[in-house]
C-alpha positions as CSV (number, residue, x, y, z in Angstrom):
1,M,0.0,0.0,0.0
2,G,2.4,2.7,-1.1
3,G,4.5,4.2,-3.8
4,G,8.3,4.0,-4.2
5,G,10.5,1.4,-5.7
6,Q,9.2,-2.0,-6.6
7,L,10.5,-5.5,-5.9
8,T,9.6,-8.2,-8.3
9,E,10.5,-11.9,-8.4
10,P,10.1,-13.2,-11.9
11,G,10.3,-16.8,-10.8
12,E,7.7,-16.4,-8.2
13,S,5.3,-14.4,-10.4
14,G,5.7,-16.8,-13.3
15,S,4.6,-19.7,-11.2
16,R,1.0,-18.3,-11.2
17,R,-1.3,-17.2,-14.0
18,A,-1.7,-13.4,-14.1
19,G,-5.4,-14.0,-15.0
20,G,-6.1,-16.5,-12.2
21,V,-9.5,-16.6,-10.5
22,Y,-9.6,-17.1,-6.8
23,T,-12.0,-17.5,-3.9
24,W,-11.7,-15.7,-0.6
25,E,-10.7,-19.0,1.1
26,E,-7.7,-19.2,-1.2
27,V,-6.7,-15.6,-0.6
28,Q,-7.1,-15.9,3.2
29,S,-4.7,-18.9,3.2
30,H,-1.9,-16.7,2.0
31,C,-1.4,-14.7,5.1
32,N,2.0,-15.7,6.6
33,R,5.3,-13.9,6.5
34,N,6.6,-15.8,3.5
35,D,3.4,-15.9,1.5
36,Q,1.2,-12.9,1.3
37,W,-1.7,-12.0,-0.9
38,L,-4.3,-9.2,-0.6
39,V,-7.3,-7.9,-2.6
40,I,-7.8,-4.3,-3.9
41,D,-11.0,-3.6,-5.9
42,R,-11.5,-7.4,-6.4
43,K,-8.0,-7.7,-7.9
44,V,-5.7,-10.2,-6.2
45,Y,-2.1,-9.2,-5.7
46,D,0.9,-11.2,-4.4
47,I,2.8,-8.8,-2.2
48,T,5.2,-11.4,-0.6
49,H,8.3,-9.7,-2.0
50,W,7.0,-6.2,-2.6
51,A,6.2,-5.9,1.1
52,K,9.9,-5.8,1.9
53,G,10.4,-2.6,-0.1
54,H,7.1,-0.9,0.8
55,P,7.7,2.8,1.5
56,G,5.4,2.7,4.5
57,G,7.2,-0.3,6.0
58,H,6.5,-4.0,5.4
59,R,4.4,-4.4,8.5
60,V,1.6,-2.0,7.6
61,I,0.9,-3.8,4.3
62,S,1.5,-7.2,5.8
63,H,-1.3,-6.6,8.4
64,Y,-3.7,-6.9,5.4
65,A,-2.3,-10.1,4.1
66,G,-5.2,-12.5,3.2
67,E,-7.7,-9.6,3.4
68,D,-9.5,-7.0,1.3
69,A,-7.3,-3.9,1.6
70,T,-9.3,-1.7,-0.7
71,E,-10.4,0.8,2.0
72,A,-7.0,1.1,3.6
73,F,-5.3,1.5,0.2
74,T,-7.7,4.3,-0.7
75,A,-7.3,6.0,2.7
76,F,-3.5,6.1,2.8
77,H,-2.7,7.2,-0.8
78,P,-3.6,10.7,-1.9
79,N,-2.7,9.9,-5.5
80,L,-4.2,6.5,-6.4
81,K,-3.3,6.7,-10.1
82,F,0.4,7.1,-9.2
83,V,0.5,4.1,-6.9
84,Q,-1.5,1.9,-9.2
85,K,1.6,1.4,-11.4
86,F,3.3,-0.3,-8.6
87,L,0.5,-2.8,-8.3
88,K,0.6,-4.0,-11.9
89,P,3.6,-6.3,-11.6
90,L,2.0,-7.8,-8.5
91,L,-1.3,-8.7,-10.1
92,I,-2.0,-12.5,-10.2
93,G,-5.7,-12.5,-10.9
94,E,-9.1,-11.6,-9.5
95,L,-11.9,-12.8,-7.3
96,A,-14.3,-15.3,-8.8
97,A,-17.5,-13.8,-10.0
98,T,-19.4,-15.7,-7.4
99,E,-17.4,-14.2,-4.6
100,P,-18.6,-11.1,-2.7
101,S,-16.4,-8.0,-2.9
102,Q,-16.0,-7.9,0.9
103,D,-14.5,-10.5,3.1
104,R,-15.4,-11.9,6.5
105,N,-17.4,-9.5,8.8
106,K,-17.3,-6.4,6.6
107,N,-20.7,-4.8,5.9
108,A,-21.2,-4.1,2.2
109,A,-23.8,-1.4,2.8
110,I,-21.5,0.5,5.2
111,I,-18.6,0.2,2.8
112,Q,-20.7,1.6,-0.1
113,D,-22.1,4.4,2.0
114,F,-18.7,5.4,3.2
115,Y,-17.4,5.3,-0.3
116,T,-20.1,7.7,-1.3
117,L,-19.3,10.0,1.7
118,R,-15.6,10.1,0.7
119,A,-16.6,11.0,-2.9
120,Q,-18.7,13.8,-1.5
121,A,-15.9,15.1,0.6
122,E,-13.6,15.0,-2.4
123,S,-16.1,16.9,-4.6
124,E,-16.5,19.6,-1.9
125,G,-12.7,20.1,-1.8
126,L,-12.2,18.9,1.7
127,F,-8.9,17.2,0.8
128,K,-7.4,20.5,-0.4
129,A,-5.0,22.1,2.1
130,Q,-4.9,25.8,2.9
131,P,-1.2,26.8,2.6
132,L,-1.6,29.9,4.8
133,F,-2.9,27.7,7.7
134,F,0.3,25.6,7.8
135,C,2.6,28.6,7.2
136,L,1.1,30.4,10.2
137,H,1.3,27.2,12.3
138,L,5.0,26.8,11.4
139,G,5.5,30.5,12.1
140,H,4.2,30.4,15.6
141,I,6.4,27.4,16.4
142,L,9.5,29.3,15.2
143,L,8.4,32.4,17.1
144,L,8.0,30.5,20.3
145,E,11.5,29.0,20.0
146,A,13.0,32.4,19.2
147,L,11.3,34.1,22.1
148,A,12.3,31.3,24.5
149,W,15.9,31.8,23.7
150,L,15.7,35.6,23.6
151,I,14.2,36.1,27.1
152,I,17.1,34.1,28.6
153,W,19.7,35.9,26.5
154,L,18.4,39.3,27.4
155,W,17.3,38.9,31.0
156,G,19.3,36.0,32.4
157,T,18.8,32.5,33.7
158,S,16.7,33.0,36.8
159,W,14.4,30.2,37.9
160,T,11.3,32.1,36.8
161,L,12.7,32.9,33.4
162,T,14.0,29.4,33.0
163,F,10.5,28.0,33.8
164,L,8.9,30.4,31.3
165,C,11.5,29.3,28.7
166,S,10.7,25.7,29.4
167,I,7.0,26.2,28.9
168,M,7.5,28.0,25.6
169,L,9.9,25.3,24.3
170,A,7.5,22.5,25.4
171,T,4.7,24.3,23.6
172,A,6.8,24.7,20.5
173,Q,7.8,21.0,20.6
174,S,4.2,19.9,21.0
175,Q,3.0,22.1,18.2
176,A,5.8,20.9,16.0
177,G,4.6,17.3,16.8
178,W,1.2,18.1,15.4
179,L,2.8,19.8,12.3
180,Q,5.1,16.9,11.5
181,H,2.0,14.7,11.8
182,D,0.4,16.7,9.0
183,F,3.3,16.3,6.7
184,G,3.8,12.7,7.6
185,H,0.2,11.9,6.5
186,L,0.8,13.7,3.2
187,S,-2.0,16.1,3.9
188,V,-0.4,19.5,3.1
189,F,1.1,19.4,-0.4
190,K,-0.2,17.6,-3.5
191,K,3.3,16.3,-4.2
192,S,4.2,13.5,-1.8
193,S,7.9,14.4,-2.1
194,W,7.3,17.9,-0.7
195,N,5.4,16.4,2.2
196,H,8.3,14.0,2.9
197,M,10.9,16.8,2.7
198,L,9.0,19.0,5.1
199,H,8.3,16.1,7.4
200,K,12.0,15.3,7.7
201,F,12.6,19.0,8.5
202,V,10.0,19.4,11.1
203,I,10.4,16.0,12.9
204,G,14.1,16.0,12.5
205,H,15.4,19.6,12.8
206,L,12.6,21.0,15.0
207,K,12.1,17.9,17.2
208,G,15.2,15.7,16.9
209,A,13.3,12.5,16.0
210,S,13.2,10.2,13.0
211,A,10.7,10.4,10.1
212,N,11.4,6.8,9.2
213,W,10.7,5.6,12.7
214,W,7.5,7.6,12.9
215,N,6.2,6.3,9.6
216,H,6.8,2.7,10.3
217,R,5.0,2.8,13.7
218,H,2.3,5.3,13.1
219,F,0.9,3.9,9.9
220,Q,0.5,0.5,11.6
221,H,-1.6,2.3,14.2
222,H,-3.8,3.8,11.6
223,A,-4.1,0.6,9.6
224,K,-5.2,-1.5,12.6
225,P,-6.0,0.8,15.5
226,N,-6.2,-0.8,19.0
227,I,-5.6,-4.3,17.6
228,F,-3.2,-6.5,19.4
229,S,0.0,-7.6,17.5
230,K,-0.8,-5.1,14.8
231,D,-1.0,-1.7,16.5
232,P,2.3,-1.0,18.3
233,D,0.6,1.6,20.4
234,V,-1.2,-1.1,22.4
235,N,1.7,-3.5,22.7
236,M,2.8,-2.2,26.1
237,L,2.9,-5.3,28.2
238,H,6.3,-4.4,29.7
239,I,4.5,-1.3,31.3
240,F,0.7,-1.6,31.1
241,V,-2.1,-4.0,30.3
242,V,-4.8,-2.2,28.4
243,G,-8.4,-2.8,27.4
244,A,-10.5,-5.6,28.8
245,T,-9.0,-8.6,27.0
246,Q,-5.3,-8.2,27.4
247,P,-5.4,-8.1,31.3
248,V,-7.1,-11.4,31.5
249,E,-4.8,-13.1,29.1
250,A,-1.7,-11.5,30.7
251,S,-2.7,-12.7,34.1
252,S,-1.5,-16.2,33.3
253,T,2.0,-15.2,34.3
254,K,3.3,-13.4,37.4
255,L,5.6,-11.3,35.2
256,I,2.6,-10.1,33.1
257,C,4.9,-10.3,30.0
258,M,3.9,-13.5,28.3
259,K,6.2,-15.2,25.8
260,Q,3.9,-14.6,22.8
261,P,3.3,-10.9,23.4
262,L,7.0,-10.3,24.0
263,N,7.7,-11.9,20.6
264,I,5.1,-9.6,19.1
265,Q,6.7,-6.5,20.7
266,R,10.2,-7.5,19.4
267,S,8.8,-8.1,15.9
268,N,7.2,-4.6,15.9
269,I,10.1,-2.7,17.4
270,C,13.3,-4.2,16.3
271,P,12.9,-3.7,12.5
272,I,12.1,0.0,13.2
273,I,15.3,0.4,15.2
274,T,17.3,-1.3,12.5
275,N,15.7,1.0,9.8
276,T,16.4,4.1,11.9
277,S,20.0,3.2,12.5
278,T,20.7,2.8,8.8
279,S,18.9,6.0,7.8
280,F,21.8,8.5,7.7
281,L,19.5,11.2,6.4
282,D,17.2,10.9,9.4
283,L,20.2,10.8,11.7
284,A,21.6,14.0,10.1
285,W,18.3,15.8,10.5
286,S,18.0,14.7,14.1
287,M,21.5,15.6,15.0
288,S,21.0,19.1,13.5
289,Y,18.3,19.7,16.1
290,Y,20.6,18.8,19.0
291,L,23.5,20.8,17.6
292,R,21.3,23.8,17.2
293,Y,20.0,23.5,20.7
294,L,23.4,23.0,22.3
295,C,24.8,26.0,20.4
296,C,22.0,28.2,21.6
297,Y,21.9,27.1,25.2
298,V,25.3,25.9,26.3
299,P,26.7,29.5,26.3
300,L,23.8,30.4,28.6
301,Y,23.4,27.4,30.9
302,G,26.6,25.3,30.4
303,L,26.4,21.7,29.3
304,F,24.8,20.3,32.4
305,G,22.3,23.1,32.7
306,S,21.4,22.7,29.0
307,L,20.8,19.0,29.4
308,A,18.7,19.5,32.5
309,L,16.6,22.1,30.6
310,I,16.0,19.9,27.6
311,S,15.1,17.0,29.9
312,F,12.5,19.1,31.6
313,V,11.1,20.3,28.3
314,R,10.8,16.7,27.1
315,F,9.1,15.8,30.4
316,L,6.5,18.5,29.8
317,E,6.0,17.7,26.1
318,S,5.7,14.0,26.6
319,H,2.9,14.4,29.1
320,W,1.1,16.8,26.7
321,F,1.5,14.3,23.8
322,V,0.5,11.2,25.7
323,W,-2.6,12.6,27.3
324,V,-3.9,14.2,24.1
325,T,-3.3,11.0,22.0
326,Q,-4.5,8.5,24.5
327,M,-7.8,10.1,25.5
328,N,-9.0,9.3,22.0
329,H,-7.9,5.6,22.0
330,L,-7.2,4.1,25.4
331,P,-10.8,4.1,26.7
332,M,-12.1,2.6,23.5
333,D,-12.3,-1.1,22.4
334,I,-8.9,-2.8,22.4
335,D,-8.9,-6.4,21.3
336,H,-7.7,-8.9,18.7
337,E,-8.4,-8.7,15.0
338,K,-12.2,-8.7,14.2
339,H,-11.9,-8.0,10.4
340,H,-14.5,-5.2,10.4
341,D,-15.0,-2.7,7.6
342,W,-13.0,0.5,7.7
343,L,-15.7,2.7,9.3
344,T,-16.7,0.2,12.0
345,M,-13.0,-0.6,12.9
346,Q,-12.0,3.0,13.2
347,L,-15.1,4.0,15.2
348,Q,-14.6,1.2,17.7
349,A,-11.1,2.4,18.3
350,T,-11.5,6.2,18.4
351,C,-13.6,9.0,19.9
352,N,-13.7,12.7,19.6
353,I,-13.2,15.6,22.0
354,E,-15.6,18.5,21.5
355,K,-14.6,21.4,19.3
356,S,-13.3,24.7,20.6
357,S,-10.5,27.0,19.5
358,F,-8.4,25.9,22.4
359,N,-9.1,22.2,21.9
360,D,-8.3,22.5,18.2
361,W,-4.9,24.2,18.9
362,F,-4.0,22.2,22.0
363,S,-4.6,18.8,20.3
364,G,-3.5,19.8,16.8
365,H,-7.1,19.1,15.7
366,L,-6.8,15.5,16.9
367,N,-9.8,16.2,19.0
368,F,-11.4,15.1,15.7
369,Q,-9.7,11.8,15.9
370,I,-12.6,9.9,14.2
371,E,-12.4,12.0,11.1
372,H,-8.6,11.9,11.1
373,H,-8.6,8.1,11.2
374,L,-11.2,7.8,8.5
375,F,-9.5,10.3,6.3
376,P,-5.8,10.3,7.3
377,T,-4.7,12.4,4.2
378,M,-7.4,15.1,4.8
379,P,-6.0,18.5,6.0
380,R,-6.9,18.9,9.6
381,H,-8.5,22.3,9.2
382,N,-11.3,20.5,7.3
383,Y,-12.2,17.8,9.9
384,H,-15.0,19.9,11.4
385,L,-16.6,20.2,8.0
386,V,-16.7,16.5,7.3
387,A,-17.6,15.6,10.9
388,P,-21.4,16.1,10.5
389,L,-21.4,13.8,7.4
390,V,-19.6,11.1,9.4
391,H,-21.9,11.5,12.3
392,A,-25.0,11.1,10.1
393,L,-23.6,8.0,8.5
394,C,-22.8,6.5,11.9
395,E,-26.4,7.2,13.0
396,K,-27.8,5.6,9.9
397,H,-25.9,2.3,10.6
398,G,-26.2,2.3,14.4
399,I,-22.4,2.8,14.9
400,P,-21.6,4.7,18.2
401,Y,-20.1,8.2,17.5
402,Q,-18.6,9.4,20.8
403,V,-17.8,13.0,21.6
404,K,-16.5,14.0,25.0
405,T,-15.4,17.1,26.8
406,M,-11.6,17.5,27.2
407,W,-11.9,16.8,31.0
408,Q,-14.0,13.7,30.4
409,G,-11.4,12.4,27.9
410,L,-8.6,12.9,30.4
411,V,-10.5,11.2,33.2
412,D,-11.4,8.3,31.0
413,V,-7.7,7.5,30.5
414,I,-7.3,7.0,34.3
415,R,-10.5,5.1,34.5
416,S,-9.5,2.8,31.6
417,L,-6.1,2.0,33.1
418,K,-7.7,1.3,36.5
419,N,-10.3,-1.0,35.0
420,S,-7.6,-2.9,33.1
421,G,-5.5,-3.2,36.3
422,D,-8.5,-4.5,38.3
423,L,-9.3,-7.0,35.6
424,W,-5.7,-8.3,35.6
425,L,-5.6,-8.5,39.4
426,D,-9.0,-10.3,39.6
427,A,-8.0,-12.8,36.9
428,Y,-4.6,-13.4,38.5
429,L,-6.0,-14.0,42.0
430,H,-8.7,-16.4,40.7
431,K,-6.8,-18.2,38.0
């Protein structure tokens, strides 16, 4: 599910007829690491070798092995015509005429209605970005960073000014996090290459992180949100048990970390670390952030003081990030794969926080988490415009559409963790 280079294995492709006809049962049998098929618009593709070179990482596309990936394919790619050319060498046939277009538990009526809704959003221009919005957003980040340094340079390193500097830097970091998220989802420019370039600049030079690492983890989360072994954001057994299912399963061992989930965690994390370590471009961008920071603040605070300052800034920023992102997901359904359609899957895993100017700014418009997950390439300033359409569609099909206050969302994070802990303790004591 992505553009970029292509990997082909002539011997492998030649062993099957390009015009083959397959049943869902046949497709679903090809879902292991060394044998992966998927379906897009009733066409059957062998992605076994292509997955290794997939620009979004091999895991995000492998999560759809043996499944219909049409909705995910459409959601992640802003230019479908461009990426179609990478599918042609992978085509091995199509579904039999007697086979439905959807597999397993996916609702055909919901899929068709959501397709219509997406077409309406496209016709109304809701996938077109406003350059001024993102320019102003970048401008206020740079202004905050400049002012944070300027007040220390002009008036000294008192505790009060240092605290004020920390708040400004943490705010700039958090807002840069939302901006890199926009570029990472290809939602700002029409050309993907421009989005990728600005993504590396913002996440690398303004935040000191890796674009490659972010892509490989975050797209898995979007492809299969709150699904064990597929969403790395809920594979936290070394720290937390989350949801209602995992605590009971994890209670079978005193250490909580069962052998199987640990293997899952390693498989999700290790390849990302390896990719990051070999990405010299990402490393250069990240190092440029730390060099810039040290050049600015070591003359003012010394090395130790500068490290203490950045640690405190990271402490503040990390709390901001975690609370904002988890209030939309952690209290929602967290379970094993259920093979639902795109709309149902995303609504079970996400909720919204009510709209306000502050909430929009504070959360980077991720208070509209439902709309963001349904349309990841849509510019965030348009979420509130598509939200009524999504709400109406959910009402039509009886799918819960949750909207909370900011306070309720934060409280629900604590309540969810407490419930998961209670479930684990009860299951452990009575096993």
